[in-house]
Backbone as a ProteinNet text record, in pm:
[ID]
protein_1_A
[PRIMARY]
MSQHTIVLEKFQGPLDLLLQLIEEKKLEITDIALSQITEQYVRHLEQVEELFPEELADFLVIAAKLLLLKSKILLPVYEEELNEEDLATQLKLFHQFQIASKDIARLLSEDKTLFVAQQGFKLQHVTFAPPTQCAAETLEIIFRAILERLKPAIIIPESSLQRAVSMKEKILHIYAILKQKKTLSLQEYLATNSHTKSDLIVTFLALLELVKQQRIRVWQQKSFTDITIEHYQTQET
[TERTIARY]
5801.7	5920.6	5957.5	5993.6	6032.8	6163.5	6179.6	6301.4	6401.8	6388.3	6483.1	6623.1	6720	6857.1	6936.2	6998.9	7087.1	7230.9	7308.4	7447.3	7539	7615.9	7712	7849.6	7946.1	8082.6	8093	8023.3	8031.9	7900.1	7805.1	7676	7605.9	7538.7	7456.3	7338.3	7218.8	7099.7	6982.5	6869.9	6750.8	6765.7	6677.9	6683.3	6653.4	6572.1	6545.6	6674.4	6756.4	6883.2	6976.2	6975.5	7056.4	7016.5	6888.6	6839	6882.7	6878.6	6917.8	7066.6	7150.3	7294.2	7326.1	7251.7	7273.4	7235.5	7126.1	7082.8	7186.6	7244.3	7342	7483	7495.3	7623.6	7729.5	7684.8	7777.4	7813.7	7751.1	7777.2	7767.7	7868.2	7868.5	7779.2	7694.2	7602.9	7679.7	7790.6	7868.2	7935.8	7943.8	8006	7907.1	7783.9	7680.7	7676.3	7681	7672.2	7524.9	7475.1	7333	7296.3	7385.9	7355.4	7336.8	7419	7405.2	7273.7	7236.3	7108.8	6993.3	6998.5	6890.4	6883.6	6999.2	7001	6949.1	6993.2	6948.9	6798.9	6750.4	6608.1	6522	6570.2	6496.1	6488.5	6600.2	6598	6502	6497.5	6404.7	6260	6229	6092.4	6054.3	6151.1	6122.5	6092.4	6138.4	6122	5996.4	5950.2	5834.4	5707.9	5609.5	5483.9	5385.3	5390.3	5294.5	5370.8	5338.8	5403.9	5313.9	5374.3	5301	5338.5	5240.6	5270.7	5348.8	5319.5	5390.4	5539.4	5572.5	5713.3	5785.6	5720.3	5781.4	5800.4	5701.7	5711.4	5825.9	5841.9	5951.2	6087.1	6099.8	6227.4	6256.5	6154.3	6174.6	6214	6162.2	6197.8	6346.5	6396.7	6538.6	6626.3	6586.2	6666	6674.4	6565.8	6566.8	6662	6664	6755.8	6901	6929.5	7066	7106	7012.5	7041.7	7071.9	7000.1	7026	7166.6	7205.1	7338.6	7446.9	7429.2	7528.2	7542.7	7430.2	7435.5	7510	7495.4	7565.2	7714.9	7751.1	7893.2	7960.5	7890.1	7948.4	7957.5	7881.9	7883.7	7951.4	8078.3	8152.2	8088.8	8016.1	7958.4	7858.3	7802.4	7705.5	7766.5	7898.6	7963.1	7930.3	7920.4	7893	7751.2	7661.4	7524.9	7506.9	7609.4	7598	7583.2	7482.2	7455.1	7415.1	7513.7	7486.6	7401.7	7421.6	7343.1	7195	7167.1	7027.5	6964.2	7038.1	6987.2	6962.9	7057.9	7040.7	6919	6896.3	6779.5	6650.4	6646.5	6526.4	6502	6609.1	6592.4	6545.7	6595.1	6551.2	6402.5	6359	6216.8	6133	6186.3	6115.2	6099.2	6204	6197.3	6094	6086.6	5987.7	5845.5	5826.8	5695.3	5660	5760.6	5736	5687	5754.9	5715.8	5575.4	5547.7	5416	5306.6	5333.8	5232.9	5202.2	5305.2	5282	5198.4	5225.8	5147.2	5001.7	4979.8	4842.5	4770.3	4841.6	4780.5	4743.5	4828.9	4798.8	4675.5	4665.1	4549.3	4420.6	4428.4	4309.3	4267.2	4364.5	4330.4	4264.2	4290.4	4228.7	4095.3	4049	3924	3926.2	4042.6	4055.3	4070.1	3958	3958.9	3921	3895.8	3858.7	3961.9	4017.5	4118.9	4071.7	4079.4	4031	4149.6	4146.5	4253.8	4259.3	4381.2	4397.9	4345.4	4368.1	4324.4	4241.6	4135.5	4050.6	4110.1	4064.2	4111.2	4019.5	4078.5	4002.6	3987.5	3863.4	3836.4	3858.7	3932.1	3957.7	3869.8	3799.5	3712.8	3795.7	3800.2	3877.4	3784.9	3823.3	3744	3824	3750.2	3814.1	3839.5	3964.7	4000.5	4098.9	4049.5	4139.7	4206.8	4313.1	4379.4	4282.8	4303.2	4212.5	4214.2	4326.5	4335	4282.1	4231.4	4180.4	4034.2	4004.6	3869.1	3786.8	3655.4	3565.6	3590.1	3622.8	3649.1	3772.1	3872.4	3993.8	3963.6	3882.8	3844.9	3766.4	3679.9	3602.2	3692.7	3792.8	3886.4	3963.7	4005.4	4082.3	3997.9	3873.9	3787.6	3750.5	3729.6	3699.6	3818	3938.7	4058.3	4071.3	4036.8	4041.7	3939.3	3818.2	3713.8	3750.8	3819.9	3863.5	3962.1	4050.6	4148	4082.5	3965.8	3897.2	3811.5	3798.3	3717.2	3779.4	3698	3753.4	3830.6	3930.9	4013.4	3933.7	3839.7	3757	3614.7	3566.2	3430.5	3335.8	3243.8	3148.5	3036	3009.1	2902.1	2766	2684.7	2550.8	2460.5	2370.2	2276	2144.2	2039	1905.4	1852.3	1775.2	1716.4	1587.4	1575.7	1455	1361.9	1234.4	1135.7	1128.2	1139.8	1133	989	943.5	807.4	805.5	710	699.5	636.9	656.9	601.5	449.2	392.7	246.7	190.1	255.7	209.7	222	330.9	350.8	245.9	211.3	108	-26	-62.6	-190.1	-190.9	-76	-68.8	-84.9	-12.7	-22.6	-164.2	-220.7	-353.8	-459.4	-441.4	-536.6	-532.5	-412	-400.4	-465.2	-444.3	-500	-652.4	-710.3	-856	-914.6	-834.5	-881.1	-844.8	-721.9	-672.8	-678.9	-699.1	-704	-567.5	-492.8	-357.7	-261.4	-134.8	-33.9	99.4	168.4	302.3	403.8	484.7	585.3	686	726.5	823.4	766.2	639.4	574.4	562.1	527.8	510.9	644.2	751.1	881.5	930	898.7	944.1	878.1	757.2	683	676.3	704.6	684.2	806.2	911	1030.6	1150.6	1188.6	1296.1	1428.7	1427.3	1550.5	1565.8	1683.2	1709.5	1620.3	1599.3	1513.7	1369.8	1321.4	1186.4	1174.6	1278.3	1277.4	1269.3	1346.1	1345.5	1210	1154.2	1024.7	915.5	925.3	825.2	825.2	942.9	950.5	901.5	933.7	884.6	732.9	678.5	532.8	465.8	524.4	468	472	583.1	593	489.2	464.6	365.8	225	194.4	62.4	41.7	147.2	137.5	115.6	185.1	170.8	28.6	-31.5	-168.1	-273	-226.1	-314.2	-409.7	-358.7	-437.1	-400.8	-284.2	-243.9	-175	-159.3	-76.3	8.2	126	218.9	255.2	278.8	316.3	388	462.1	530.6	529.4	532.1	519.6	644.1	760.9	885	990.9	1104.1	1209.4	1260.1	1293.8	1353.4	1258.9	1130.6	1033.3	963	879.6	809.3	715.3	703.4	616.1	482.4	376.8	242.1	184.6	130.6	68.7	-82.3	-150.1	-293.7	-368.3	-484.5	-569	-623.6	-615	-658.9	-808.7	-888.2	-1032.5	-1099	-1055.8	-1124.6	-1112.1	-1004.8	-985.3	-1086.6	-1136.1	-1226.6	-1371.4	-1402.9	-1541.7	-1581.6
-9358.6	-9304.9	-9395.7	-9335.4	-9412.2	-9485.6	-9602.6	-9681.7	-9648.3	-9532.5	-9490.1	-9481.7	-9535.7	-9543.3	-9420	-9357.7	-9244.1	-9295.1	-9260.7	-9307.1	-9186.6	-9184.1	-9077.7	-9138.8	-9052.7	-9101.2	-9180.4	-9134.4	-9200	-9262	-9267.6	-9325.2	-9378.4	-9490.6	-9547	-9616.9	-9574.1	-9633.9	-9537.6	-9577.8	-9491.4	-9377.2	-9278.3	-9163.3	-9203.5	-9307.3	-9354.6	-9401	-9470.6	-9517.8	-9400.6	-9301.4	-9181.7	-9114.4	-9105.1	-9044.6	-9125.2	-9257	-9343.1	-9328.2	-9320.4	-9305	-9170.9	-9067.9	-8936.7	-8940.5	-9009.3	-9019.8	-9094	-9197.4	-9277.7	-9220.3	-9102.5	-9033.3	-9120.2	-9203.5	-9285.2	-9218	-9105.4	-9033.5	-8884.5	-8810	-8665.8	-8601	-8512.4	-8447.1	-8360.2	-8305.3	-8216.2	-8290.1	-8424.1	-8502	-8537.1	-8496.9	-8531.9	-8425.5	-8468.1	-8376.3	-8353.6	-8240.2	-8212.4	-8202	-8148.6	-8133.6	-8269.5	-8367.7	-8501.2	-8566.6	-8547.1	-8603.5	-8544.5	-8412.7	-8346.2	-8393.4	-8400.9	-8444	-8586.6	-8675	-8814	-8825.6	-8747	-8756.9	-8699	-8592.5	-8535.7	-8636.1	-8704.8	-8808	-8920.5	-8952.6	-9055.7	-9012.9	-8886.4	-8838.1	-8837.3	-8812.7	-8811.9	-8951.5	-9053.2	-9190.1	-9257.2	-9213.9	-9280.6	-9239.3	-9328.4	-9302	-9225.5	-9248.1	-9183.6	-9119.4	-8994.1	-8921.6	-8924.2	-8949.3	-8951.3	-8827.3	-8748.3	-8626.6	-8655.8	-8769.5	-8801.4	-8820.1	-8884.1	-8907.9	-8776.3	-8686.5	-8556.5	-8476	-8480.9	-8405.3	-8456.4	-8588.4	-8645.3	-8602.1	-8604.2	-8565.5	-8417.5	-8331.9	-8188.3	-8153.3	-8226.5	-8198.6	-8222	-8338.1	-8369.1	-8276.5	-8250.2	-8163.8	-8022.3	-7973	-7838.1	-7829.3	-7932.5	-7933.3	-7934	-8016.2	-8022.8	-7891.8	-7829.7	-7702.3	-7594.1	-7595.1	-7498.4	-7516.1	-7640	-7667.7	-7623.4	-7653.9	-7616.5	-7464.9	-7395	-7249.4	-7186.9	-7243.6	-7189.3	-7217.2	-7330.1	-7362.4	-7271.9	-7242.1	-7161.7	-7013.9	-6969.8	-6829.2	-6818.8	-6776.7	-6773.2	-6681.6	-6579.2	-6486.2	-6555.2	-6665.7	-6739.9	-6864.6	-6869.4	-6991.1	-7017.7	-6911.9	-6932.1	-6981.6	-6963.1	-7009.2	-7154	-7213.1	-7349.6	-7446.5	-7529.3	-7625	-7756.9	-7842.7	-7970.7	-8060.2	-8049.9	-8132.9	-8096.4	-7964.7	-7922	-7979.1	-7979	-8035.6	-8184.9	-8254.3	-8398	-8426.9	-8340.6	-8358.8	-8341.9	-8240.4	-8218.9	-8334.4	-8386.6	-8501.6	-8624.7	-8638.6	-8751.6	-8738.8	-8616.3	-8595.1	-8624.4	-8585.3	-8613.3	-8763.5	-8837.7	-8982.9	-9040.9	-8985	-9031.6	-9004.1	-8888.7	-8858.2	-8957.2	-8995.8	-9094.5	-9226.2	-9270.9	-9397	-9385.7	-9271.6	-9253	-9250.1	-9186.3	-9180.6	-9319.1	-9404.1	-9541	-9619.3	-9598.2	-9666.8	-9622.2	-9491.8	-9441.4	-9496	-9500.5	-9555.6	-9702.5	-9776.9	-9918.5	-9933	-9849.1	-9856.5	-9820.2	-9719	-9680.7	-9789.7	-9858.9	-9968.2	-10084.5	-10096.5	-10202.7	-10158.8	-10036.9	-9981.4	-9974.6	-9950.1	-9939.1	-9791.8	-9728.9	-9585.5	-9554.3	-9658.2	-9636.7	-9703.6	-9627.6	-9679.6	-9658.4	-9763	-9760.1	-9772.8	-9698.2	-9706.5	-9846.7	-9893.5	-10028.2	-10041	-9940.4	-9944.2	-9820.5	-9841.9	-9730	-9650.9	-9528.7	-9443.4	-9460.1	-9469	-9481.9	-9344.4	-9308.3	-9180.4	-9192.2	-9099.2	-9097.4	-8992.1	-9031.8	-8940.3	-8865.5	-8734.5	-8651.3	-8603.1	-8625.9	-8584.2	-8485.5	-8401.1	-8303.6	-8369.6	-8383	-8451.3	-8365	-8273.7	-8190.1	-8272.5	-8221.5	-8294.1	-8320.5	-8427.9	-8466.1	-8365.1	-8298	-8201.7	-8063.9	-8048.7	-7919.6	-7905.3	-7803.2	-7782.2	-7702.2	-7703.7	-7630.5	-7480.5	-7429.9	-7286.5	-7244.7	-7331.2	-7300.4	-7293.5	-7388	-7386.3	-7260.6	-7216.6	-7095.5	-6974.2	-6965.2	-6852.6	-6854.5	-6974.1	-6986.1	-6945.4	-6996.1	-6964.1	-6816.3	-6755.9	-6612.3	-6530.6	-6573.3	-6503.1	-6514.8	-6633	-6651.6	-6562.8	-6555.8	-6472.2	-6324.9	-6283	-6143.7	-6110.9	-6206.1	-6182.4	-6182.2	-6246.7	-6252.3	-6130.1	-6039.6	-5920.7	-5833	-5768.7	-5683.6	-5565.7	-5523.4	-5411.7	-5282	-5266.7	-5146.2	-5183.7	-5124.3	-5151.5	-5053.7	-5106.5	-5022.6	-4984.2	-4855.3	-4814.2	-4863.2	-4899.3	-4945.6	-4826.1	-4843	-4737.3	-4801.1	-4727.6	-4777	-4702.3	-4771	-4711.1	-4638.2	-4517.4	-4440.2	-4452.8	-4456.9	-4470.9	-4342.5	-4357.1	-4241.4	-4221.2	-4096.6	-4062.9	-4042.8	-4103.4	-4087.8	-3953.1	-3910.6	-3782.6	-3787.6	-3903.7	-3916.5	-3894.9	-3953.8	-3934.9	-3789	-3724.8	-3584.5	-3495.2	-3524.5	-3445.5	-3457.9	-3580.5	-3601.7	-3532.4	-3534	-3470.9	-3319.4	-3257.9	-3112.3	-3073.2	-3148.2	-3115.1	-3132.7	-3231.5	-3251.6	-3134.7	-3082.3	-2966.6	-2843.6	-2823.8	-2705.9	-2710.5	-2827.1	-2836.5	-2788.3	-2799.8	-2757	-2611.6	-2571.2	-2438.9	-2337	-2379.7	-2293.5	-2233.7	-2185.2	-2133	-2200.5	-2204.6	-2274.4	-2204.7	-2185	-2126.2	-2236.3	-2213.1	-2313.1	-2331.8	-2224	-2233.2	-2314	-2291.8	-2365.8	-2513.7	-2541.3	-2681	-2756.4	-2692.1	-2758	-2782.4	-2691.3	-2705.8	-2823.7	-2856.5	-2962.4	-3093.8	-3092.5	-3213.5	-3257.5	-3179.9	-3218.5	-3215.5	-3334.6	-3343.9	-3388.8	-3437.9	-3484.1	-3416.5	-3431.3	-3371.6	-3433.3	-3565.6	-3630.9	-3582	-3559.2	-3505.1	-3366.7	-3286.9	-3151.2	-3154	-3243.7	-3253.8	-3301.4	-3403	-3456.4	-3350.9	-3268.8	-3163.4	-3063.6	-3018.1	-2922.4	-2984.4	-3110.6	-3176.7	-3189.4	-3217.9	-3229	-3094.4	-2986.4	-2853.1	-2817.3	-2847.9	-2819.2	-2897.3	-3021.3	-3102.2	-3047.9	-3002.3	-2945.1	-2814.6	-2734.1	-2610.8	-2643.3	-2744.2	-2784.5	-2831.8	-2901.5	-2950.9	-2842.7	-2722.6	-2609	-2642.1	-2714.8	-2746.6	-2653.1	-2587.8	-2486.9	-2373.8	-2262.2	-2154.2	-2102.5	-2056	-2008.8	-1864.8	-1787.5	-1647.9	-1599.9	-1490.9	-1427.6	-1277	-1205.1	-1059.4	-995.8	-1045.9	-995	-1104.6	-1079	-1180.4	-1217.5	-1345	-1401.2	-1397.9	-1387	-1396.5	-1530.8	-1556.1	-1683.9	-1698.4	-1820.6	-1850.2	-1899.8	-1845.7	-1885.8	-1980.1	-2090.9	-2189.8	-2175.6	-2163.5	-2136.7	-2238.2	-2279	-2371.6	-2301.9	-2368.8	-2307.9	-2331.1	-2228.3	-2244.1	-2270.5	-2201.9	-2214.5	-2354.3	-2425.4	-2561.3	-2657.4	-2627.3	-2719	-2693.1	-2572.2	-2538.4	-2589.9
-837.3	-904.1	-1020.1	-1130.7	-1248.5	-1222	-1282.9	-1269.5	-1379.4	-1440.6	-1543.4	-1482.6	-1551.8	-1501.5	-1542.3	-1443.4	-1466.2	-1463.8	-1566.1	-1576	-1561.6	-1450.6	-1425	-1401	-1378.1	-1355.8	-1225.7	-1120.5	-990.3	-946.1	-1036.8	-999.3	-1122.5	-1103.5	-1209.4	-1144.1	-1179.3	-1121.7	-1125.8	-1067.9	-1066.9	-966.3	-976.9	-886.7	-742.8	-723.7	-587.6	-520.5	-595.3	-540.4	-512.5	-600.5	-577.6	-447	-423.6	-300.2	-178.7	-190.5	-78.7	-47.2	-149.1	-126.8	-61.7	-99.4	-38	109.2	140.4	279.9	363.5	307.6	381.2	372.9	309.1	296.3	228.3	137.1	59.4	-72.7	-97.8	-221.7	-193.8	-239	-221.2	-326.9	-281.5	-375.3	-474.3	-428	-515	-629.5	-621.2	-729	-839.7	-825.4	-923.5	-1032.6	-1157	-1270.9	-1304	-1265.1	-1283.4	-1431.1	-1511.3	-1653.9	-1720.5	-1681.7	-1740.6	-1698.7	-1571.9	-1525.7	-1606.2	-1627	-1699.5	-1844	-1909.7	-2049.9	-2064.7	-1975.8	-1985.1	-1958	-1864.7	-1831.8	-1943.7	-2008.1	-2121	-2235.1	-2262.9	-2367.4	-2330.7	-2201.8	-2156	-2179.6	-2152.3	-2172.2	-2319.8	-2406.8	-2550.3	-2603	-2532.1	-2579.9	-2524.3	-2407	-2346.7	-2420.3	-2421.6	-2490.6	-2402.8	-2272.1	-2181.1	-2066	-2038.1	-1929.2	-1805.9	-1690.2	-1564.5	-1482.2	-1439.9	-1361.6	-1234	-1169.1	-1044.9	-1070.1	-1181.5	-1214.6	-1240.9	-1314.8	-1342.7	-1214.5	-1124.9	-999.7	-914	-905.8	-826.3	-880.4	-1010.8	-1070.2	-1046.2	-1060.6	-1043.3	-900.4	-803.2	-663.4	-641	-685.1	-664.9	-748.6	-872.2	-959	-903.2	-845.4	-788.4	-669.7	-585.8	-472.2	-519.4	-619.2	-671.3	-738.2	-808.8	-873.6	-770.3	-659.6	-553.3	-497.3	-475.5	-422.3	-520	-647.1	-747.3	-757.4	-751.7	-764.1	-646.9	-527.9	-411.5	-418.6	-477.3	-489.5	-592.1	-701.8	-808.4	-772.8	-672	-631.6	-495.9	-490.2	-363.1	-259.6	-302	-206.2	-115.4	-163	-83.6	-20.3	-18.2	30.4	176.6	259.1	400.6	425.6	326.7	343.3	300.1	241.3	191.5	307.2	300	406.6	342.4	323.1	258.8	347.9	479.3	569.8	561.7	545.9	534.3	408.1	298.7	174.4	189.1	251.8	271.7	358.5	458.7	545.7	467.4	380.1	300.6	204.2	146.2	57.8	134.6	256.6	339.1	371.8	403	429.5	305.6	190.3	65.9	45.3	79.6	67.6	164.6	284.3	381.3	332.1	268.5	212.2	101.2	24	-81.1	-22	83.4	147	205.3	271	331.6	225.7	111.1	5.2	-49.5	-57.8	-104.8	-3.9	126.3	229.2	225.9	207.5	201.3	78.9	-34.5	-155.7	-136.1	-64.6	-39.2	49.1	153.5	242.6	170	83	7.6	-89.3	-146.1	-238.2	-165.3	-34.2	45.9	106.2	70.1	124	276	330.3	475.6	509.6	540.5	569.2	712.9	793.2	932.8	1021.2	1114.4	1205.2	1348.2	1426.8	1564.9	1658.7	1768	1866.9	1926.2	1949.7	2001.8	2144.6	2226	2364.8	2394.5	2469.8	2507.2	2622.7	2636.9	2745	2865.7	2981.4	3104.6	3168.4	3195.7	3259.1	3409.2	3461.9	3605.1	3670.4	3774.1	3846.4	3951	3935.2	4026.7	4137.8	4259	4374.7	4458	4528.6	4616.4	4751.2	4786.3	4910.9	4988.3	5071.7	5151.9	5260.9	5318.2	5428	5543.3	5610.7	5719.5	5833.5	5856.8	5966.3	5928.6	5804.6	5757.9	5800.4	5879.7	5929.5	5829.6	5848.5	5758.8	5766.4	5886.5	5901.2	5821.3	5818.5	5741.5	5592.1	5543.5	5402.3	5367.8	5458.2	5433	5419.5	5507.1	5501.1	5368.8	5327	5202.3	5081.9	5077	4963.4	4960	5075.8	5079.2	5028.1	5064.4	5016.1	4864.4	4811.2	4665.2	4596.4	4651.9	4592.4	4596.9	4702.2	4710.7	4599.1	4568.8	4461.8	4324.5	4313.4	4184.6	4158.1	4254	4233	4124.8	4042.3	3935.4	3991.9	3917.2	3962.5	3964.7	3871.2	3863.7	3902.9	4008	4053.7	3985.4	3908.5	3836.7	3931.9	3947.6	4040.2	3992.8	4089.2	4057	4027.6	3934.4	3899.4	3860.3	3879.8	3847	3725.3	3645.5	3526.7	3563	3514.5	3538.4	3418.8	3449.4	3343.5	3262.2	3131.7	3042.9	2997.4	3004.1	2962.8	2812.5	2746	2601.6	2566.9	2443	2400	2397.8	2366.9	2365.9	2505.7	2606.3	2743.9	2786.2	2744.5	2781.6	2715.3	2589.6	2520.6	2592.4	2627.4	2697.1	2832.6	2900.8	3032.7	3022.5	2928.1	2910.7	2868.3	2776.5	2726.1	2834.6	2922	3032.1	3129.9	3157.3	3247.6	3185.8	3056	2989.5	2982.5	2980.2	2979.9	3112	3217.6	3349.4	3378.2	3342.1	3380.6	3267.4	3145.2	3027	2992.5	3090.5	3065.9	3163	3118.5	3198.8	3182.2	3293	3289.4	3259.6	3156.8	3120.5	3233.1	3295	3404.7	3520.7	3550	3658	3622.9	3497.9	3456.8	3461.8	3413.5	3414.8	3557	3646.7	3784.9	3854.9	3814.4	3884	3806.8	3676.9	3596.9	3515.7	3512	3435.8	3529.1	3575.8	3674.7	3614	3493.3	3429	3293.4	3237.5	3106.8	2999.7	3007	2908	2919.6	3044.4	3061.7	2999.6	3016.3	2961	2808.7	2747.3	2600.7	2550.5	2617.4	2575.3	2591.5	2696.2	2717.6	2602.5	2560.9	2450.8	2320.1	2296.9	2175.7	2177.7	2295.5	2307.3	2281.4	2333	2309.8	2161.6	2095.3	1951.9	1872.5	1911.6	1841.5	1862.6	1984.6	2011.7	1935.1	1924.9	1846.4	1699.8	1651.6	1512.2	1483.2	1578.3	1561.3	1590.1	1627.8	1659.3	1774.2	1870	1988.8	2104.4	2096.3	2194.3	2120.4	2191.5	2141.3	2257.1	2225.6	2327.8	2298	2403.5	2385.6	2510.6	2497.1	2608.6	2586.9	2696.1	2688.2	2627.1	2662.6	2604.5	2612.3	2549.5	2541.7	2680.6	2694.6	2815.9	2935.8	2909.8	3019.2	3011	3107.7	3113.4	2993.8	2945	2831.1	2884.3	2828.7	2868.6	2764.2	2811.9	2723.9	2740	2627.5	2632.6	2547.1	2596.4	2521.7	2398.3	2284.4	2159	2145.3	2184.3	2195.7	2061.6	1959.6	1830.7	1772.9	1810.7	1759.4	1818.5	1940.7	2007.8	1970.9	1922	1892.1	1756.2
[MASK]
+++++++++++++++++++++++++++++++++++++++++++++++++++++++++++++++++++++++++++++++++++++++++++++++++++++++++++++++++++++++++++++++++++++++++++++++++++++++++++++++++++++++++++++++++++++++++++++++++++++++++++++++++++++++++++++++++++++++++++++

């Protein structure tokens, strides 16, 4: 903080001293003429050769707090929100930050960046020590009761995964049957070889692929009757 001296009716000294007097409640914040502080500080800035950002920031923090207080006093509608103690507390915290920043700067200048705890922590080994009169059967009952309470509220039913037949396997199976029987009833084949919905879908896809490859042909006598699957003889010759 700059040691520039502020001269007021009830105060004369640097801003650090002003902050200290406010903290010690030796000076009322409302007695400070903010306009005079600003004018004097502006004249000070016009005279100095080099400006330091830290100095400007420190001044703006205190000036902003004082401006807030003045604005609340001048506007009666906000009179109930006025809290001088809160402002003094914030200024006190600002002063503490100033002191801490100086301490940190001093430590950094000493190249002291590693701090070790003065005393080490002792690890305590925790052991399970039930009462001497507690029998093993009693512990078993207690642990079983705890495990019962830990069971999930919703029990998911167990299910087993069924092996899904690939379309390639289904094509080979259908084609192998047709090589032996020449013709095949679709209804008969589905009844004996397609037990699940996925099997049914794969069977129809396999039949469509065989028809596309012209390895079989399908036909039916009329609508909604059984479909006959026949080996495509000309494709094999």
